[in-house]
N, C-alpha and C positions, 0 to 999 in steps of 0.2 A: 200598455203600463204607466198610469199617470203619477207622476209625483210632483207635487211644487217644491219641499222644502230642498230637496238635493236636485241639480241639474246636472245628472252626472254626461248628457251630452253636449252641456257648456263646457263643462271641466274639460271633456277634451277638444272640445275645440278651442279654448284658453291654452292649451298645453303645445298643442300643434299650430298654435298660431304664432307664439313666444318662440316656439323653437323654430319656423319660418322667418321670425325679424330677427332672431338672432343670427343664421344663417346670410342674410340680406344685409345685415350690419356689418359682417366679416366682408363679404364680397366687396360694401362699399368700401371698408377702410384698407382693403388690399390694394382696389382701384385708386383711390385718393391718395395712398402714401408708395405705391409702386413695389413695394415689397410684401413677400407673401407671408413672411414670418413676423409679425411684429408683436409679440410674446412667444414664453416657452410652451404654452398649453397648445400654441398653432400647431408647431412638427419638433417634440423636445429633440429628437433623433438628428432633425436637419439642422438647428439652430447649435447644436453641440459642432458639427462638421463646417458649420457654416460659420460662427467663429473661430474656427483652427483656419480657415482659410483666409478667414479677414486678418490673423494675426498674422498668416505667413506674407501677404498683401501689404502689409504693414511695415515689415522687415523689408522685403526685398525692394520698396520704392524708398526706404530709406536705404538702401547698399547702392542704387541707382544714383541716388543724392552724392553720397560717399565718393563713388567713383567719379563724378564730375566735379565734385573739388578736389578732386585728387589729380585731375585733368587740370586744372586752374593749377594748384600747386606748383605742378611739373614743368608748364608752360612757362610760371615766373622764372623760375630755375636756368631751364633751357635760355630764354631771352639773355639772362646774365653770361650764362657760358659762351651764347654766340657773337658778345659785344669782346668777351676775355680772348674769345679766339684770331676775332680779328685782330685783336691788339698784340697777343702772339707773333701773328703773321707778319705784322708792321714793323715786329722786335726783330724776325729773323732777319728781315731785309737790311735790318739800319746793322747787324753784329756782321752780314757777310758787306755792306757796304763798306763800313769802318774797316775790314781786315784788308782793305786795298792803302797797305800801309805806306807805299814808295807816292801814292799818288793825292793823299790827304798831308793835309799839316796839321800840326798841332791843335789849330784851333776848329779847324773842321771836325777832330777826333772829339774835342772836348763837347762841342754843339751836339754832337752824335750822343756823346754819353749823358749829356742832360736832357736829350728825349727820350733816351734809356730810361732814364731815375724817371723823367715823368710818368710814360709809358708803366712801368713796377708799379707807381703810387697810384695811377687808375685801376691797375689789377686789383690792387688791395682796395681801394676804395666799394669797387664795386662786387666783389666780396664781403663785403662788410654793410653794405646797404642794400644788395637783392633780400626781400621782406615778402611775407604774406601775414597777414593780420599781424606785424608787429614783428613774428619769429624768422631770422636771418636763416636763410636756406642754403647760403655758399660761403659760411665760416666754420662748418665744423658741427653745426647743429645735428645735422642728418647723418654725421661720419659715426660708423659703428666704433665704439671704443672696447679697446684692447689690451688686458695686459698680460704679462707673463711671457712676452716675445722672446724665443729661444734665440738665440746669437745665432744661427745656425740659418736664421732667416732674415735674409737682407733687406728684403723690400715687400713691404704686407700689403692688399687692399680688402677688405672683406667689402664687396658689393652688396651682400643681402643676406638676411641668416634670420631663419625663425624658429624660437625655441622656448618650451615652458620653464618657468622657471627663474633663476636670477643671471645665471650665466650659463655659456657655454665652452665645453673645453675641444680644442680639436687639435687633434695629434697627426700629424703630418711624417710619414715614414718614407724613407727613400728605399726603392725598391731596385734602381739602378742608378750606377755613379754617372754624372755627365762629364762629357770629356772633350778636350779641344781636338785637333787634328795637329798630329806631330810628325814630324819626318828628324831624325837625328845624325849628322855627322861625327864619328866615333874617329879619331886618331888613335896610334900605339899606345899602351900606359903610359903615362907620363908625360905624354907631347903637349904642348898650349900652342902651338904654332904649326901651318903647314910646312911641310918639308916637300917640295918640289924637286923633280931631274935635276935641273937648271934654273938659275937666276931668272933667265929672260922668260922661263916658262909662265904659266897663268893658269891655275883653276877655274872655268867659266862653268857657271851653272843660270839655268832659269827655275826661277821659284815662283809660283802661282798660288794664290789665295782664293777668297771667296771674293774679294774687291777687284782682283785684276794680278797681271804678270809682270814680273822685271827679270832684268839679267845681270848677275854680278858678276865679277873680274877680279878673282883674288891673286895677288902674286907671292913668290913663294917668300917664305916665313911670315906672313901674315899671321897676326895671333886669332884665337877663336873671339876672344872679345872684341878685337875692332872689325873682325867682320859681321859677331854680332852687332855692333853700334852701326854699322853700315847697311844691315839689314834692317834694322829699326829705325833709320831714317826714311826707307817707305812704306813703312806699317801701314800709314792711312790711304796707300794706293793701292798693297797687295791684301791687306787684311792678315799678314803674316808677322809676327815679332820673334825674337831671336834672343837665346840667353846661353853664354858661356860657362861652362862650367866644368874644371880640372881638363881632361882630354875630349870633352862633350860640347858640342854646338847643337844645340835644340831649336829647331823652327819649327816655331807652334802657330795656330791659327789665335787670334786676338780675342774671339769669342767661344763660346762652346755650342755646342749644337752637331744635328747629324747634317745641317745644310752647311756646315764649315769643311772645308776639306786644305790642302798641304801636296803641292804636286811637287817634287824636284826632281831635273832634267838635268843631265851631266850632259855637257857642249863642246868642252874638252877637259881632260883628266889633269893636264899637267905635269904628266909623268910621274904624280901624288904616290906615294910609298903604300904598297901592295895591303898594309895592314889596314890603312883605312876601308872605313864602310860608311854604306848608309841602309840606316836601318828604320821601324818603324817602333810606333809604342804598342805596348802592352792591350787589348782592347777593354780588359776590366780594370787598368791600371796604368794611369799616365804616366807615372812615375818610374814604370820600367820598360824597357825596351821590349820588342817583341822577339828579339833572339834569331830573326832569320834574315838579317842584312847580308849587302853584298858587297864586295870589294868594288872602290870607285871605278879602279882603271877596268874595269868589265864593264862599266854601264854607259862609257865615251857612244854620244850619238844613239844610244836605244832608247827602249821606255821611259819614261817616269815613275817616279818611284813615288807611290801615292797615299794618304791614310785621310779618313771621313773621322769627323766628331762624333758625338755621340748625346742624344738628348739624357736628361735626367728622367727617372722613372720618379712618380712618386702616389703613396696612396693617401687621403686626407679622408679622416675616419673611416676608411673601407673601402671609400671609392677611387678606384683610377683616375688619375687627374689626366687631364691633356696639357703634354708636357712639349713644350720648344726651348734649347738650351739649356739653362738654369732655373726657367721661369716653369710654373703647373698652374693651372687654372682648372678649378672644379665649378660645375652650376647647373644646380640641380633648385627643386622647387623650395626645399626648406636652407640652403646654404649656396653661396656663390663667392669664392674666395682665389684672388690671385696673388701670387708670391713666387718670389726668388727666392732660391736657396743659395747661403753665402760661401766664398770658396774656402777652404779648409787652408789653415797653415802653410800646407807642404802644397797647395794647387791642386789636387786631385780633391773631385766634391765630393762631398756626400759620401762615406761607403754604404754598402747597401748595408739596410736594416738599422742606419741610424734614425734615431726617432726626435723628431721637432714639435714641438706643441705652442701654443698660446691659448687664451681664454678671450672669447667675445664675451664682454660683461652687460651689453646693452648697447643704447645708441640704434641709429638708422631713422627713416622714416617710414613709420607703420599707418597701411591704411585698412581700413575694415571694410572688404568690399565684396559682402558675403552675408547673406541674412543671420546665418546664427554666428554668435560672438563665441568663436574660439579659433584655434591657430590654423585650423585649414580653409579659414573662411577669410583670414589675413592676409597681405601681403606685405613686405618689406623690401626696402630698397637704400641702400648708403648713398649719401652725395656729402663729398668728401670735399675738404677744406680746399677751397681754389686760391688760397692768397699766397705770395709770393715766398713765402716760406715753405710752401709743402710743393709748391709746381715743381717737378725735377725729381731726382731721385740720385739714391746714393750708387744705385748700378751706372747712371749718367756721370756721374761723377761731381753730382753739387746739384743747388737748388737754383731757382730765378733769383729770389734775392740776392746770390752770386755776383751777379752782374749789376749792381749798385757800383756807383763810383767809389772806389778806394778799394773793391771786394777782388775777389781772386779772380773771376772771369768779366772784370769790368774791361773798355775796348779803348780809354782814354790815355792811360798809358802804359810803359814796357811790364808794368808788374802784374799785368792783365793778361788774360790768355782767351786769346777769338776763337781758338779751337775746342778750349771746353764750352765756353759761351755757347757755341752752335748747338754742342751736345745737348746742354740744359735746355735750351730755349727748344729743340727739337722733340725731346721727352715731356716737355711742357704741353706743347703741341699735341703729341697723342695723347697724353693722359687727358687732356679737355677733349677732344675728338671722342677719345673713348667714353668717357661720362657724357656728353652729349647723347651718343648711340645709343647708351645703356638706356637713358631716361627716355629716348625715341622708343626703342623696342619694350619699354616698361607701359609706355602710352599706349601704343596699336596693339602689340600683341597682349598686355593684362588686360587696363583699362577698359581700350576700345572694346575687346571682345565680350569683356565681362558684361558691360552697360546691354551688349547686342544681345548677346545670354540670356542677362535677367531679364531683358524686354519681353523677350521669347514666355519666358517663364510667368510672369506677370500676367501675359495675355491668356496665359491657360489656366492662371489660377483665380483669375478674374470669372473667365468663362465657366468653370467648376462652380463657384461662389454664386453665379447666376443663375444657373440653373436649380441651385436648391433656394434661393433666397430671395430672387425676385419674380414680380407676379406674372403670372400668364396671362396678358390683356387678354385673347381672345377667350381661354377658357373660363375665365373669371367674369368677362360680359355673359357669357354664357348662363354663368351659374348665377350672377345678377338678376337675369330675365327670369330664369327658371325661381328664383328665389321670390320678387316681386308676383308673379302669377300665383304662388303658392300661397303668400302672404293674403293677397285679395280672394282667393277661395276662400281662404280659414276666416278670415272677418266674416264673409257672407255667410259661412255655415256658424260661426259663432250669434250669428240676427236669427238666424233659423233655428238654432239650438234654445235662445234667449227667449223666443216667442211659445217655444213649444207648451211651456206651464201654462201657459193662458188656456189651452183646449182643455185641460180639468174645469174650466169655468160653466163648462156645456152642459156638464153632468148633474151640475146644481141647479139647471132650467132656467 
């Protein structure tokens, strides 16, 4: 059948040639761009999956950048703290040096005090000048803000907290009272002085605490108040202090906790009255005697009477705290708090069931280290104020600023207390080293680990996206060759189809 007006063969050839040219163009585009999906119609489902993976990759790379930036911030803060630490160690040496009272002239003491004042000023300068992009790091800008702190909490440090909303209420419940170790010497009712069998006799005891041992000798008619004063003279050596009340002499550890103990041995009883006893204190109430005392005149040359202290038990928002003495610590992903519970007026610490609380109202250095912007992908750390007015503690008896000239712990005149100065400096050194340790752990265990973990996630996410989006050059080159051949074949076919109507002219003769 031969027709001229409608060349069906040509139309078929044109359609096939168009399809082959289109396939050829697609292959050329993929090979030139390296991307298999250049528009939605190339692979609609693949485009959706690829865009989601690209979104994740962008967020993951930003999270790595945030973590690296956080490391730079912490490095700057740690550098400032390292210099403060060096200055505090120098300060410790000056305090110890100046305590050599008889070996130093007043001029030397004043010179040392001037050096101490200079160190304190430098510490304050470092605290106020260590910054990142204009934000000061060691002046309390990144310390957590607390309100409503109960009087029962003497010292408090919030190291980390993550919470939704404007504030987080912290409930501190005492589950076990902290105790000092203690031994009591009890005379007969109404007696306030030792009554020995002869004026020449002496009561000789050996008193041992967590710091050391000392032997004491008391003569007949020595008042319990004088005996307590003698024992207290050596408290720094033994770790044991004493207080006289009526007919009872209490020898107790200077600190709280299970590591504290008081041991009393009777070396010579001096013929003391049989009514005089040695007793320990009740395990749950330091104000009450255990009631299992033994007569002193039966203890000579025998074993020591020993009593141990007790660590406080604390629950913080339902989480059992790690405790030592009066101090409790909770360290979780969402809350890291250290606190010291205050002594009550009676000297017994925290009755069981007592609730103490405070509210965290904000603050802290918060870093976005995950790909999703939510509380689970953020981390927060507190960087305390390291100025001299904040280094130290109530427990230590004061703060670093108290070492300045004219203050309670200065070393240049008789009004100062070198012993207190050393305690304050030691507490400050411990605070700064603890903060440096926390920052170092934060870098190593949180930031560095996070960067490594995110790196693995980025690699695998990018690989998954590549499978969907990137051009497979081997397959696409083969497809290009096929399309080229088919396009050439279609072109030849079209030429033949276009020449076919000429055959009809043969019919016209």
